[in-house]
gemmi code that builds the backbone of each chain (N, CA, C; Angstrom):
import gemmi

chains = {
    "A": [
        ("UNK", (35.524, -3.626, -8.696), (34.207, -4.048, -8.229), (33.153, -3.809, -9.304)),
        ("UNK", (32.190, -4.663, -9.355), (31.071, -4.489, -10.282), (29.806, -5.011, -9.626)),
        ("UNK", (28.681, -4.525, -10.115), (27.380, -4.960, -9.621), (26.635, -5.655, -10.747)),
        ("UNK", (26.047, -6.808, -10.455), (25.185, -7.495, -11.415), (23.747, -7.252, -10.989)),
        ("UNK", (22.951, -6.660, -11.877), (21.548, -6.400, -11.562), (20.772, -6.304, -12.861)),
        ("UNK", (19.478, -6.546, -12.790), (18.665, -6.511, -14.015), (18.316, -5.085, -14.442)),
        ("UNK", (18.420, -4.120, -13.518), (17.961, -2.772, -13.834), (19.099, -1.818, -14.195)),
        ("UNK", (20.274, -2.360, -14.534), (21.388, -1.496, -14.911), (21.385, -1.246, -16.413)),
        ("UNK", (21.854, -0.083, -16.794), (21.896, 0.295, -18.199), (23.241, -0.129, -18.799)),
        ("UNK", (23.451, -1.462, -18.882), (24.711, -1.979, -19.421), (24.438, -3.184, -20.320)),
        ("UNK", (25.425, -3.482, -21.164), (25.462, -4.763, -21.863), (26.684, -5.505, -21.325)),
        ("UNK", (26.540, -6.837, -21.149), (27.582, -7.620, -20.485), (28.309, -8.517, -21.476)),
        ("UNK", (29.625, -8.425, -21.486), (30.449, -9.363, -22.241), (30.910, -10.459, -21.290)),
        ("UNK", (30.609, -11.712, -21.625), (31.241, -12.834, -20.921), (32.156, -13.501, -21.937)),
        ("UNK", (33.456, -13.350, -21.716), (34.446, -13.880, -22.657), (35.196, -15.025, -21.972)),
        ("UNK", (34.985, -16.227, -22.483), (35.597, -17.429, -21.895), (36.806, -17.831, -22.726)),
        ("UNK", (37.992, -17.776, -22.108), (39.233, -18.196, -22.752), (39.592, -19.596, -22.244)),
        ("UNK", (39.822, -20.521, -23.160), (40.354, -21.830, -22.781), (41.871, -21.775, -22.911)),
        ("UNK", (42.560, -22.209, -21.863), (44.024, -22.100, -21.820), (44.641, -23.379, -21.249)),
        ("UNK", (45.927, -23.542, -21.494), (46.666, -24.555, -20.751), (46.972, -23.971, -19.375)),
        ("UNK", (47.006, -24.801, -18.340), (47.277, -24.299, -16.991), (48.571, -23.484, -16.910)),
        ("UNK", (49.554, -23.792, -17.736), (50.825, -23.043, -17.711), (50.636, -21.597, -18.170)),
        ("UNK", (49.624, -21.350, -19.007), (49.404, -20.002, -19.544), (48.340, -19.223, -18.784)),
        ("UNK", (47.654, -19.866, -17.843), (46.493, -19.220, -17.228), (46.839, -17.896, -16.549)),
        ("UNK", (47.871, -17.909, -15.698), (48.202, -16.690, -14.962), (48.669, -15.586, -15.907)),
        ("UNK", (49.427, -15.973, -16.923), (49.923, -14.990, -17.894), (48.762, -14.311, -18.629)),
        ("UNK", (47.765, -15.105, -19.006), (46.603, -14.533, -19.695), (45.812, -13.622, -18.758)),
        ("UNK", (45.619, -14.058, -17.501), (44.899, -13.211, -16.540), (45.632, -11.878, -16.352)),
        ("UNK", (46.957, -11.934, -16.252), (47.750, -10.709, -16.104), (47.609, -9.817, -17.334)),
        ("UNK", (47.654, -10.429, -18.511), (47.561, -9.653, -19.753), (46.201, -8.948, -19.857)),
        ("UNK", (45.116, -9.649, -19.476), (43.786, -9.036, -19.545), (43.653, -7.895, -18.538)),
        ("UNK", (44.244, -8.086, -17.353), (44.219, -7.019, -16.350), (44.991, -5.804, -16.854)),
        ("UNK", (46.126, -6.048, -17.465), (46.950, -4.956, -17.982), (46.244, -4.245, -19.150)),
        ("UNK", (45.589, -5.017, -20.021), (44.853, -4.411, -21.139), (43.720, -3.534, -20.632)),
        ("UNK", (43.065, -3.993, -19.552), (41.986, -3.189, -18.967), (42.534, -1.865, -18.453)),
        ("UNK", (43.622, -1.946, -17.690), (44.154, -0.750, -17.038), (44.793, 0.224, -18.016)),
        ("UNK", (45.342, -0.286, -19.131), (46.079, 0.602, -20.032), (45.272, 1.054, -21.245)),
        ("UNK", (44.262, 0.289, -21.637), (43.532, 0.622, -22.869), (42.011, 0.672, -22.657)),
        ("UNK", (41.444, -0.453, -22.226), (39.976, -0.593, -22.243), (39.280, 0.480, -21.406)),
        ("UNK", (39.822, 0.751, -20.201), (39.088, 1.642, -19.300), (39.187, 3.114, -19.693)),
        ("UNK", (39.888, 3.390, -20.804), (39.880, 4.765, -21.320), (38.907, 4.934, -22.467)),
        ("UNK", (38.297, 3.848, -22.910), (37.420, 3.903, -24.081), (35.999, 4.321, -23.686)),
        ("UNK", (35.300, 5.022, -24.592), (33.940, 5.476, -24.283), (33.010, 4.298, -24.001)),
        ("UNK", (32.191, 4.428, -22.961), (31.195, 3.409, -22.669), (31.699, 2.264, -21.814)),
        ("UNK", (32.996, 2.283, -21.458), (33.524, 1.254, -20.551), (32.882, 1.407, -19.175)),
        ("UNK", (32.426, 0.285, -18.596), (31.826, 0.322, -17.250), (32.673, -0.472, -16.257)),
        ("UNK", (33.000, -1.735, -16.591), (33.838, -2.519, -15.684), (34.436, -3.721, -16.402)),
        ("UNK", (35.507, -4.269, -15.828), (36.085, -5.538, -16.279), (36.461, -6.330, -15.034)),
        ("UNK", (36.206, -7.631, -15.082), (36.384, -8.483, -13.905), (36.969, -9.815, -14.367)),
        ("UNK", (38.243, -10.031, -14.035), (38.973, -11.187, -14.543), (38.892, -12.327, -13.537)),
        ("UNK", (38.544, -13.508, -14.028), (38.358, -14.703, -13.200), (39.281, -15.810, -13.702)),
        ("UNK", (39.851, -16.547, -12.761), (40.713, -17.683, -13.060), (40.018, -18.958, -12.558)),
        ("UNK", (39.848, -19.955, -13.433), (39.167, -21.179, -12.981), (40.071, -21.966, -12.043)),
        ("UNK", (39.461, -22.609, -11.051), (40.222, -23.365, -10.058), (40.918, -24.569, -10.694)),
        ("UNK", (40.369, -25.061, -11.836), (40.970, -26.219, -12.507), (42.104, -25.824, -13.472)),
        ("UNK", (42.379, -24.524, -13.588), (43.522, -24.077, -14.382), (43.277, -23.937, -15.873)),
        ("UNK", (42.066, -24.314, -16.355), (41.857, -24.419, -17.807), (41.080, -23.266, -18.430)),
        ("UNK", (40.616, -22.313, -17.625), (39.813, -21.217, -18.173), (40.214, -19.891, -17.539)),
        ("UNK", (40.055, -18.821, -18.317), (40.054, -17.466, -17.786), (38.779, -16.819, -18.316)),
        ("UNK", (38.028, -16.153, -17.456), (36.809, -15.469, -17.890), (36.943, -13.979, -17.610)),
        ("UNK", (36.639, -13.182, -18.625), (36.458, -11.751, -18.404), (34.970, -11.444, -18.409)),
        ("UNK", (34.464, -11.008, -17.253), (33.069, -10.558, -17.141), (33.133, -9.032, -17.199)),
        ("UNK", (32.770, -8.464, -18.351), (32.948, -7.020, -18.557), (31.613, -6.364, -18.890)),
        ("UNK", (31.499, -5.112, -18.492), (30.265, -4.361, -18.756), (30.563, -3.130, -19.601)),
        ("UNK", (29.749, -2.908, -20.606), (29.840, -1.724, -21.456), (28.483, -1.028, -21.446)),
        ("UNK", (28.501, 0.274, -21.686), (27.243, 1.014, -21.622), (26.279, 0.549, -22.717)),
        ("UNK", (26.786, 0.445, -23.938), (25.918, 0.086, -25.070), (26.653, -0.892, -25.988)),
        ("UNK", (25.912, -1.634, -26.794), (26.511, -2.550, -27.778), (27.465, -1.775, -28.692)),
        ("UNK", (27.077, -0.563, -29.060), (27.897, 0.246, -29.970), (29.258, 0.572, -29.342)),
        ("UNK", (29.306, 0.755, -28.034), (30.585, 1.021, -27.363), (31.495, -0.205, -27.445)),
        ("UNK", (30.908, -1.380, -27.242), (31.683, -2.622, -27.354), (32.208, -2.779, -28.785)),
        ("UNK", (31.367, -2.510, -29.753), (31.781, -2.665, -31.162), (32.864, -1.655, -31.537)),
        ("UNK", (32.775, -0.451, -30.982), (33.822, 0.545, -31.239), (35.150, 0.086, -30.628)),
        ("UNK", (35.098, -0.548, -29.459), (36.312, -1.101, -28.836), (36.958, -2.122, -29.759)),
        ("UNK", (36.132, -2.977, -30.375), (36.675, -4.009, -31.274), (37.441, -3.395, -32.446)),
        ("UNK", (37.115, -2.165, -32.800), (37.781, -1.491, -33.933), (38.972, -0.646, -33.489)),
        ("UNK", (39.175, -0.495, -32.180), (40.269, 0.344, -31.675), (41.624, -0.364, -31.870)),
        ("UNK", (42.598, 0.292, -32.512), (43.881, -0.379, -32.803), (44.608, -0.877, -31.558)),
        ("UNK", (44.633, -0.102, -30.472), (45.316, -0.547, -29.252), (44.598, -1.755, -28.635)),
        ("UNK", (43.273, -1.721, -28.642), (42.506, -2.859, -28.119), (42.754, -4.092, -28.980)),
        ("UNK", (42.806, -3.885, -30.295), (43.055, -5.017, -31.203), (44.405, -5.669, -30.919)),
        ("UNK", (45.409, -4.840, -30.623), (46.737, -5.391, -30.336), (46.686, -6.280, -29.083)),
        ("UNK", (45.995, -5.807, -28.035), (45.858, -6.610, -26.820), (45.079, -7.897, -27.088)),
        ("UNK", (44.031, -7.812, -27.900), (43.220, -9.002, -28.183), (44.029, -10.032, -28.971)),
        ("UNK", (44.911, -9.548, -29.847), (45.792, -10.482, -30.575), (46.733, -11.199, -29.608)),
        ("UNK", (47.316, -10.449, -28.673), (48.211, -11.070, -27.680), (47.464, -12.095, -26.833)),
        ("UNK", (46.227, -11.757, -26.430), (45.436, -12.688, -25.620), (45.109, -13.944, -26.415)),
        ("UNK", (44.791, -13.773, -27.698), (44.389, -14.939, -28.490), (45.562, -15.896, -28.686)),
        ("UNK", (46.789, -15.361, -28.641), (47.962, -16.239, -28.777), (48.159, -17.135, -27.551)),
        ("UNK", (47.666, -16.692, -26.393), (47.831, -17.473, -25.157), (46.705, -18.491, -24.954)),
        ("UNK", (45.608, -18.331, -25.702), (44.435, -19.194, -25.498), (44.296, -20.195, -26.633)),
        ("UNK", (43.685, -21.344, -26.326), (43.398, -22.306, -27.395), (42.030, -22.045, -28.013)),
        ("UNK", (41.114, -21.397, -27.267), (39.867, -20.939, -27.882), (39.320, -19.763, -27.083)),
        ("UNK", (38.539, -18.930, -27.758), (37.961, -17.733, -27.143), (36.496, -17.685, -27.521)),
        ("UNK", (35.640, -17.540, -26.516), (34.186, -17.559, -26.739), (33.571, -16.278, -26.199)),
        ("UNK", (33.602, -15.193, -26.967), (32.989, -13.953, -26.479), (31.516, -13.855, -26.915)),
        ("UNK", (30.643, -13.553, -25.973), (29.240, -13.286, -26.302), (28.765, -12.116, -25.457)),
        ("UNK", (27.842, -11.342, -26.019), (27.212, -10.246, -25.277), (25.902, -10.737, -24.664)),
        ("UNK", (25.621, -10.255, -23.452), (24.473, -10.757, -22.694), (23.666, -9.616, -22.085)),
        ("UNK", (22.404, -9.952, -21.765), (21.631, -9.114, -20.850), (21.320, -9.941, -19.610)),
        ("UNK", (21.274, -9.266, -18.466), (20.942, -9.927, -17.203), (19.423, -10.036, -17.133)),
        ("UNK", (18.906, -11.263, -16.970), (17.451, -11.427, -16.970), (16.879, -11.799, -15.603)),
        ("UNK", (17.738, -12.255, -14.696), (17.246, -12.668, -13.369), (18.397, -12.641, -12.392)),
        ("UNK", (18.192, -12.093, -11.204), (19.195, -12.177, -10.156), (18.530, -12.524, -8.833)),
        ("UNK", (19.254, -13.221, -7.996), (18.766, -13.580, -6.670), (19.965, -13.645, -5.742)),
        ("UNK", (19.760, -13.214, -4.520), (20.851, -13.175, -3.550), (20.357, -13.692, -2.211)),
        ("UNK", (21.206, -14.441, -1.509), (20.847, -14.936, -0.182), (20.500, -13.765, 0.723)),
        ("UNK", (19.493, -13.950, 1.538), (19.005, -12.849, 2.380), (20.076, -12.297, 3.298)),
        ("UNK", (20.869, -13.195, 3.879), (21.871, -12.717, 4.839), (22.979, -11.947, 4.134)),
        ("UNK", (23.189, -12.220, 2.821), (24.195, -11.477, 2.060), (23.655, -10.100, 1.706)),
        ("UNK", (22.389, -10.054, 1.276), (21.769, -8.783, 0.899), (21.762, -7.815, 2.071)),
        ("UNK", (21.704, -8.353, 3.296), (21.599, -7.513, 4.479), (22.959, -7.051, 5.001)),
        ("UNK", (24.045, -7.544, 4.400), (25.389, -7.213, 4.897), (25.704, -5.736, 4.746)),
    ],
    "B": [
        ("UNK", (20.623, -9.252, -7.166), (21.831, -8.430, -7.262), (23.029, -9.185, -6.712)),
        ("UNK", (24.161, -8.938, -7.304), (25.392, -9.535, -6.788), (26.525, -8.543, -6.977)),
        ("UNK", (27.567, -8.737, -6.197), (28.751, -7.899, -6.285), (29.927, -8.760, -6.702)),
        ("UNK", (30.717, -8.268, -7.667), (31.953, -8.945, -8.054), (33.108, -8.162, -7.456)),
        ("UNK", (33.914, -8.821, -6.640), (35.059, -8.152, -6.027), (36.094, -9.204, -5.660)),
        ("UNK", (37.342, -8.774, -5.556), (38.410, -9.731, -5.251), (38.460, -10.100, -3.770)),
        ("UNK", (37.841, -9.269, -2.922), (37.983, -9.482, -1.475), (36.767, -10.162, -0.842)),
        ("UNK", (35.933, -10.791, -1.673), (34.776, -11.487, -1.116), (35.116, -12.939, -0.815)),
        ("UNK", (34.462, -13.452, 0.201), (34.698, -14.824, 0.620), (33.728, -15.752, -0.131)),
        ("UNK", (33.912, -15.860, -1.447), (33.038, -16.702, -2.271), (33.847, -17.459, -3.318)),
        ("UNK", (33.239, -18.527, -3.842), (33.742, -19.167, -5.047), (32.666, -18.951, -6.109)),
        ("UNK", (33.105, -18.697, -7.348), (32.172, -18.321, -8.409), (32.017, -19.442, -9.420)),
        ("UNK", (30.758, -19.808, -9.686), (30.457, -20.723, -10.778), (30.072, -19.908, -11.996)),
        ("UNK", (30.783, -20.105, -13.109), (30.311, -19.562, -14.387), (29.911, -20.775, -15.224)),
        ("UNK", (28.603, -20.912, -15.450), (28.084, -22.067, -16.184), (27.519, -21.572, -17.513)),
        ("UNK", (28.165, -21.982, -18.604), (27.763, -21.531, -19.946), (26.972, -22.643, -20.626)),
        ("UNK", (25.708, -22.379, -20.903), (24.836, -23.323, -21.607), (24.744, -22.884, -23.069)),
        ("UNK", (25.022, -23.797, -23.989), (24.777, -23.530, -25.408), (23.390, -24.063, -25.759)),
        ("UNK", (22.592, -23.224, -26.401), (21.194, -23.582, -26.695), (20.814, -23.157, -28.106)),
        ("UNK", (19.743, -23.739, -28.602), (19.125, -23.191, -29.814), (18.316, -21.971, -29.385)),
        ("UNK", (18.221, -20.950, -30.255), (17.488, -19.738, -29.890), (16.040, -20.016, -29.451)),
        ("UNK", (15.432, -21.082, -29.975), (14.046, -21.412, -29.605), (13.958, -21.858, -28.144)),
        ("UNK", (15.044, -22.396, -27.587), (15.031, -22.899, -26.212), (15.606, -21.906, -25.211)),
        ("UNK", (16.169, -20.794, -25.685), (16.918, -19.915, -24.778), (16.063, -19.387, -23.623)),
        ("UNK", (14.874, -18.852, -23.952), (14.049, -18.263, -22.892), (13.576, -19.331, -21.918)),
        ("UNK", (13.240, -20.509, -22.460), (12.775, -21.608, -21.601), (13.860, -22.017, -20.609)),
        ("UNK", (15.103, -22.087, -21.082), (16.203, -22.460, -20.186), (16.442, -21.370, -19.135)),
        ("UNK", (16.406, -20.107, -19.564), (16.591, -19.005, -18.605), (15.506, -19.058, -17.531)),
        ("UNK", (14.269, -19.328, -17.930), (13.158, -19.426, -16.971), (13.371, -20.595, -16.013)),
        ("UNK", (13.825, -21.725, -16.566), (14.031, -22.919, -15.745), (15.123, -22.677, -14.701)),
        ("UNK", (16.212, -21.997, -15.097), (17.301, -21.731, -14.149), (16.852, -20.761, -13.058)),
        ("UNK", (16.042, -19.774, -13.448), (15.516, -18.825, -12.461), (14.608, -19.559, -11.473)),
        ("UNK", (13.781, -20.447, -11.986), (12.859, -21.199, -11.128), (13.630, -22.147, -10.200)),
        ("UNK", (14.673, -22.791, -10.742), (15.497, -23.686, -9.920), (16.172, -22.911, -8.787)),
        ("UNK", (16.622, -21.701, -9.087), (17.245, -20.855, -8.062), (16.250, -20.550, -6.949)),
        ("UNK", (15.064, -20.118, -7.353), (14.068, -19.660, -6.377), (13.480, -20.800, -5.567)),
        ("UNK", (13.403, -21.991, -6.154), (12.708, -23.082, -5.462), (13.652, -24.051, -4.747)),
        ("UNK", (14.919, -24.147, -5.208), (15.834, -25.139, -4.633), (17.169, -24.539, -4.181)),
        ("UNK", (17.888, -23.941, -5.141), (19.275, -23.553, -4.880), (19.406, -22.590, -3.701)),
        ("UNK", (18.524, -21.589, -3.648), (18.715, -20.542, -2.635), (18.340, -20.992, -1.219)),
        ("UNK", (17.926, -22.262, -1.092), (17.695, -22.799, 0.263), (18.863, -23.656, 0.734)),
        ("UNK", (19.821, -23.864, -0.139), (20.927, -24.763, 0.211), (22.020, -24.019, 0.976)),
        ("UNK", (22.716, -24.717, 1.875), (23.781, -24.079, 2.673), (24.885, -23.523, 1.770)),
        ("UNK", (25.329, -22.314, 2.058), (26.443, -21.732, 1.320), (26.057, -21.017, 0.047)),
        ("UNK", (24.762, -21.019, -0.281), (24.303, -20.264, -1.461), (24.497, -18.763, -1.211)),
        ("UNK", (25.071, -18.055, -2.172), (25.252, -16.602, -2.045), (24.418, -15.846, -3.076)),
        ("UNK", (24.543, -16.197, -4.360), (23.727, -15.528, -5.384), (23.704, -16.345, -6.660)),
        ("UNK", (22.687, -16.070, -7.508), (22.625, -16.624, -8.865), (22.159, -15.513, -9.782)),
        ("UNK", (22.763, -15.442, -10.954), (22.510, -14.337, -11.868), (22.445, -14.894, -13.289)),
        ("UNK", (21.236, -14.905, -13.847), (20.999, -15.559, -15.140), (21.110, -14.529, -16.273)),
        ("UNK", (21.889, -14.882, -17.290), (22.149, -14.001, -18.424), (21.719, -14.686, -19.718)),
        ("UNK", (21.151, -13.904, -20.636), (20.732, -14.395, -21.954), (21.585, -13.696, -22.996)),
        ("UNK", (22.251, -14.456, -23.882), (23.091, -13.798, -24.896), (22.215, -13.119, -25.938)),
        ("UNK", (22.698, -11.983, -26.429), (21.920, -11.211, -27.401), (21.763, -11.972, -28.704)),
        ("UNK", (22.707, -12.892, -28.999), (22.629, -13.670, -30.241), (21.745, -14.916, -30.116)),
        ("UNK", (21.164, -15.138, -28.955), (20.208, -16.231, -28.793), (20.802, -17.602, -28.525)),
        ("UNK", (22.138, -17.730, -28.548), (22.754, -19.066, -28.530), (23.330, -19.487, -27.173)),
        ("UNK", (23.285, -18.632, -26.164), (23.878, -18.967, -24.879), (22.986, -18.506, -23.727)),
        ("UNK", (23.062, -19.247, -22.619), (22.560, -18.779, -21.333), (23.706, -18.961, -20.360)),
        ("UNK", (23.997, -17.945, -19.548), (25.054, -18.055, -18.542), (24.452, -17.885, -17.156)),
        ("UNK", (24.791, -18.795, -16.261), (24.510, -18.591, -14.855), (25.814, -18.204, -14.160)),
        ("UNK", (25.864, -16.977, -13.644), (26.998, -16.497, -12.847), (26.544, -16.612, -11.397)),
        ("UNK", (27.032, -17.648, -10.710), (26.535, -17.926, -9.362), (27.672, -17.905, -8.356)),
        ("UNK", (27.352, -17.543, -7.132), (28.358, -17.470, -6.066), (27.968, -18.400, -4.927)),
        ("UNK", (28.948, -19.173, -4.467), (28.766, -20.050, -3.311), (29.833, -19.690, -2.282)),
        ("UNK", (29.534, -19.975, -1.025), (30.475, -19.583, 0.026), (31.784, -20.373, -0.086)),
        ("UNK", (31.685, -21.700, -0.294), (32.878, -22.535, -0.374), (32.711, -23.593, -1.461)),
        ("UNK", (33.805, -24.133, -1.950), (33.758, -25.211, -2.940), (32.908, -26.364, -2.412)),
        ("UNK", (33.037, -26.675, -1.115), (32.298, -27.791, -0.524), (30.782, -27.558, -0.594)),
        ("UNK", (30.341, -26.301, -0.487), (28.906, -26.010, -0.608), (28.416, -26.298, -2.022)),
        ("UNK", (29.217, -25.897, -3.014), (28.868, -26.177, -4.406), (28.799, -27.683, -4.636)),
        ("UNK", (29.774, -28.409, -4.114), (29.801, -29.867, -4.306), (28.626, -30.554, -3.607)),
        ("UNK", (28.227, -30.036, -2.451), (27.064, -30.594, -1.750), (25.802, -30.357, -2.576)),
        ("UNK", (25.705, -29.182, -3.223), (24.562, -28.894, -4.096), (24.484, -29.928, -5.225)),
        ("UNK", (25.643, -30.283, -5.798), (25.651, -31.260, -6.893), (25.082, -32.613, -6.456)),
        ("UNK", (25.153, -32.897, -5.156), (24.663, -34.180, -4.651), (23.208, -34.107, -4.172)),
        ("UNK", (22.623, -32.901, -4.137), (21.256, -32.739, -3.642), (20.258, -33.277, -4.683)),
        ("UNK", (19.338, -34.172, -4.284), (18.412, -34.777, -5.257), (17.546, -33.753, -6.002)),
        ("UNK", (17.017, -32.738, -5.302), (16.183, -31.734, -5.971), (17.004, -30.913, -6.960)),
        ("UNK", (18.223, -30.559, -6.571), (19.105, -29.815, -7.482), (19.441, -30.677, -8.699)),
        ("UNK", (19.681, -31.961, -8.461), (19.995, -32.864, -9.578), (18.846, -32.932, -10.579)),
        ("UNK", (17.610, -32.954, -10.075), (16.453, -33.023, -10.976), (16.402, -31.771, -11.862)),
        ("UNK", (16.644, -30.594, -11.259), (16.664, -29.354, -12.056), (17.810, -29.363, -13.062)),
        ("UNK", (18.961, -29.884, -12.660), (20.102, -29.904, -13.589), (19.838, -30.846, -14.764)),
        ("UNK", (19.126, -31.939, -14.494), (18.764, -32.843, -15.600), (17.829, -32.141, -16.576)),
        ("UNK", (16.834, -31.420, -16.061), (15.913, -30.691, -16.937), (16.656, -29.644, -17.762)),
        ("UNK", (17.595, -28.934, -17.120), (18.367, -27.907, -17.832), (19.215, -28.549, -18.927)),
        ("UNK", (19.805, -29.708, -18.612), (20.700, -30.326, -19.602), (19.925, -30.807, -20.827)),
        ("UNK", (18.639, -31.114, -20.645), (17.825, -31.525, -21.798), (17.571, -30.371, -22.770)),
        ("UNK", (17.584, -29.139, -22.261), (17.313, -27.968, -23.115), (18.576, -27.436, -23.784)),
        ("UNK", (19.745, -27.869, -23.332), (21.018, -27.318, -23.838), (21.730, -28.332, -24.715)),
        ("UNK", (22.512, -27.849, -25.666), (23.315, -28.771, -26.477), (24.673, -29.017, -25.832)),
        ("UNK", (25.153, -28.068, -24.996), (26.348, -28.338, -24.200), (26.331, -27.461, -22.953)),
        ("UNK", (27.006, -27.928, -21.915), (27.054, -27.226, -20.630), (28.507, -27.187, -20.187)),
        ("UNK", (28.982, -25.994, -19.854), (30.394, -25.807, -19.485), (30.485, -25.171, -18.106)),
        ("UNK", (30.362, -25.942, -17.033), (30.481, -25.352, -15.702), (31.929, -25.379, -15.209)),
        ("UNK", (32.395, -24.257, -14.702), (33.713, -24.202, -14.054), (33.612, -23.291, -12.833)),
        ("UNK", (34.407, -23.607, -11.832), (34.495, -22.758, -10.635), (35.669, -21.807, -10.785)),
        ("UNK", (35.490, -20.570, -10.312), (36.481, -19.520, -10.512), (36.757, -18.750, -9.228)),
        ("UNK", (37.931, -18.095, -9.228), (38.182, -17.040, -8.255), (38.361, -15.731, -9.018)),
        ("UNK", (37.918, -14.640, -8.422), (38.067, -13.312, -9.023), (39.475, -12.823, -8.724)),
        ("UNK", (40.254, -12.498, -9.772), (41.646, -12.110, -9.533), (41.906, -10.630, -9.808)),
        ("UNK", (40.980, -9.956, -10.509), (41.199, -8.546, -10.847), (39.851, -7.922, -11.173)),
        ("UNK", (39.592, -6.739, -10.613), (38.399, -5.998, -11.029), (38.760, -4.539, -11.238)),
        ("UNK", (38.053, -3.912, -12.154), (38.249, -2.491, -12.425), (36.899, -1.913, -12.834)),
        ("UNK", (36.653, -0.694, -12.423), (35.377, -0.054, -12.727), (35.609, 1.394, -13.149)),
        ("UNK", (34.843, 1.852, -14.122), (34.949, 3.242, -14.567), (34.706, 4.186, -13.392)),
        ("UNK", (35.493, 5.257, -13.323), (35.414, 6.167, -12.165), (34.013, 6.735, -11.969)),
        ("UNK", (33.362, 7.120, -13.082), (32.041, 7.746, -12.932), (30.995, 6.741, -12.461)),
        ("UNK", (31.236, 5.433, -12.726), (30.318, 4.392, -12.246), (30.536, 4.163, -10.751)),
        ("UNK", (31.808, 4.101, -10.356), (32.139, 3.870, -8.945), (31.572, 4.976, -8.060)),
        ("UNK", (31.445, 6.184, -8.603), (30.987, 7.332, -7.813), (29.468, 7.437, -7.746)),
        ("UNK", (28.753, 6.598, -8.508), (27.285, 6.689, -8.564), (26.629, 6.388, -7.220)),
    ],
}
model = gemmi.Model(1)
for chain_id, residues in chains.items():
    chain = gemmi.Chain(chain_id)
    for i, (resn, *xyz) in enumerate(residues, 1):
        res = gemmi.Residue()
        res.name, res.seqid = resn, gemmi.SeqId(i, " ")
        for name, pos in zip(("N", "CA", "C"), xyz):
            atom = gemmi.Atom()
            atom.name, atom.element = name, gemmi.Element(name[0])
            atom.pos, atom.b_iso = gemmi.Position(*pos), 0.0
            res.add_atom(atom)
        chain.add_residue(res)
    model.add_chain(chain)
structure = gemmi.Structure()
structure.add_model(model)
structure.setup_entities()
């Protein structure tokens, strides 16, 4: 579970993987496994949330890190690098960008749940 | 605010807009305004969450709808269409896909907050 809000002390990675439909589930599994075995032990890790597109052509990791420096340190971690290499072999393109949340809105009946 | 979880009854739109850095804030403002004035009155709307990439080149809308049919009805709404046309004029490319959440993980100290 993760919360999206403008007042959280996090930086957000939205990483969009383009895949063939045959590889989609395998990539989603690999990202989940990388999170559970490597990423969530690294300093500054907050959350990872793996999404599979209904059309079969994308996998998105919506991940939160405490600071940009924590994300950059992850990129230099040898175990994380090994997982990222495996993921890149399953995808035809990878579009990682870091974001800040600038606006959120929620339906009233959902907020009241 | 929004919650990402595997057990929610929602479909997720991740819409990635590629922009020039000069247009990024304008597009983020336009999407926020479209949410507040049109989208959040439509049936099945759950949440919209606008993100600005730190490198200036992307805007992401992470939005939740109750069902695929609600999202498709929004695409046919004349007021929503007008906002989408304005947004497309500010972006060099738009990559909307619908997703399901298949895995989430959160740092223990965050979950306990």
